[in-house]
C-alpha positions, 0 to 999 in steps of 0.5 A: 497500456492504460487500464480502465475499470468501469463499475467492476463488481465481483460476488462470491456465493456465501460459504455460510449456508445460513446466510443467503446474501453473496459475499461482495469481494469487489464493490462497484470499483471504477478507476483509471490506471495511466499508461506506464505507471506503477500503481500500488493497490493497498489495503488490509487482508480481505479488502478485495485487492487480490480479487481486483488483480485476478479480475484484471488478469482474467483469472476471475470473471466479474459479476458486473462492470467492464475492464478495458486495456486501452480501447479494447474491452477485455472483460471476457477475454481469456487470460492468455490473450490479455498480454499480462505478466503475473507474479504471485506471492509464492514463486511457483517455480518448477524445481526440476527445471533450471532458471533458464528453463523456468524463465522460458517456460511461457514461451514454449506455449507459443504457436503459429507465427509466434513460435520461437526457436530454441536460440530465440528463447535462450536470447529472450531468457538472457535478456529478461535475466539481465533485467533482473540481474540474475543472468549468471544463474541461468544453469542453477535449479531453484533449490540453489537460489536464495528467496530473493533470487527465486523471486527475480526468476519469477519476475523474469518469467513474467517479463519474458513475453514482453507483457503490456501489463505486469501484475504483482500480487504480494510479491515480497511478503516471503522475503526478509526485511533486507531482501524486501527493501532490495527487491522493491528497489529492483522492481521500481528500477525494472518498471521504469526501465521497461515502461510497463504499466504495473499493478502492485498488490500489498498490505504493506503501506510502506512498500506501496508508498515507496515505489508507487506513482499512485496508490489506491486504498481499498477496504471491504471491496470499495475504494476509499482514496486514490492519489499520489502517496504523499498526497494521500498521506498528507490529506486522508479522506477519512479516519480509515485511510489516516490510520492505515498509512503511516509508520508508526500509525497516526495517534487518535484521540477522542476530542471536541470542537468547541468555541473556536478551539480543539479540545483533547480532554480539558486542554485546548490544543489548537485554535481554529476558525470555526464556531461549530461545536461537535464531537470529533476524533483528533488524529496527530501524526507521530512527527506532529508533536513538539516537546514543550515545558507545559507553560505554553498556550495550547499544550497537550499533557500526557503521562510519560511511559518511557523514552526510546532512543532510535539514533536519528530520532527519539520516540516518546511513549506516553498515555492519555485518558482520551487516547483511543489506543494503548500508548501514544508514540511521538517522534521527536528529533534526537537533539530534543531531550525529554525530561524523564525525571517527571511523570508528565510530558508536554507537547505543542502540536504542528497544525499541518500534522493534526487531522479532525474526523467526524465522530460518527461518519469518520470523514475528514473535517477541513479546518483552518488554524487561527 
C-alpha cells in the first residue's frame, strides 16, 4: 500500500496559557512512502515523528493537509477502517489472557461477513505466531515471557488482521542491547516476507539505518532529508542531519575557507577548487582520519588525550581549540599504532569524509578537492 502525506500539519493548543500560539507538532509535511517498503521515521525526542505516525493511523486528526492510502483519501477515516496494524513502545498485552488470546483479540471485534469462528481465529493466531517464531508459546501468559517474546506477541497481534500498513512506534526501546539487535533483524525479515508497507519510528539512528529501505529525518516537526540510509549518511543536506547520523557522531570544527584551502585553526587541512573566503563548520566523520607523522602536507594536529583499543578498530581521543565539542574521536584500523609517548597526534583527512557547512545557515557547502 502506497502512502502519501500531502502538506500534513498538526497543531496543539499551548499548555502555557501565557503563550497564545499553538504548538506545531507536524509542520507542512509532504512525502510518499512506496508500496511494500520499510521506512524509518527518525529524529530526536519531540521532533514530531510519533505524531506523524498517529496521524497516519487515525489516532490524531490533522489540522491541515491530507493522507492517502493508495488512491483512497483516509484523512477523516476512522482508525479501525484504515487497515493498519499498530505496535507501541509498551507492549499493551492483557496479563490475564494467554498469548493466543492476546493475538486473536482484534479478531473478536469483527462483525458481519468478516466474523470468524474460533477455529479460524486459532488458525490465524498460529499463522501470525509462526511468522514471529513464538508458536510454541501460545498457551503462556505475558508474565511468563521475556521482553523480546512479549514484543513479538504485540507484533503478531498487529499482523493477525493482515493489515495493509504496519506502524511501529519505538517498538524496541524497552529491550536490552542484544534483544534489540535480534528483534530488529526479525522485524526486517517479517517485513520482507509479508511485503507490508511499514513505518518504523525511532530516535536510534543505528536502528533506522540498519533495516530501513528509506529514512525520513525530522526536526521540530519538519522534514530535513529523505533518502536511502547510506545516501543520507554520505550526503547530509545540513549540519543537523550530519550530526544526527553516525556512531560515534561526526566531529565538528570551527573553520574557514580561504585562498583555495580549508583551515582548521592555523592549519590548512584540504586544498579545494574555490576562491571563496568565508567562515564554515568543518565536519569530519570518525573514520575520516588517517594517522600521520606531522611532516606531510595538509595535516591536522590535535592534543592527544588517550587511545582506546576496541579489537577491530582503535579509537584515538584528542582535543583541539577549534573543536565545537568536548573531545574528538577518530576511528583508525587496529594495525595503525598511535604514538602515545607524544602529547600530540597528527592526521591527514579522507576528503570524502569531510563536509563543509555554512557558519550561519548550517547548510551543506558543495566543494571539490584539488
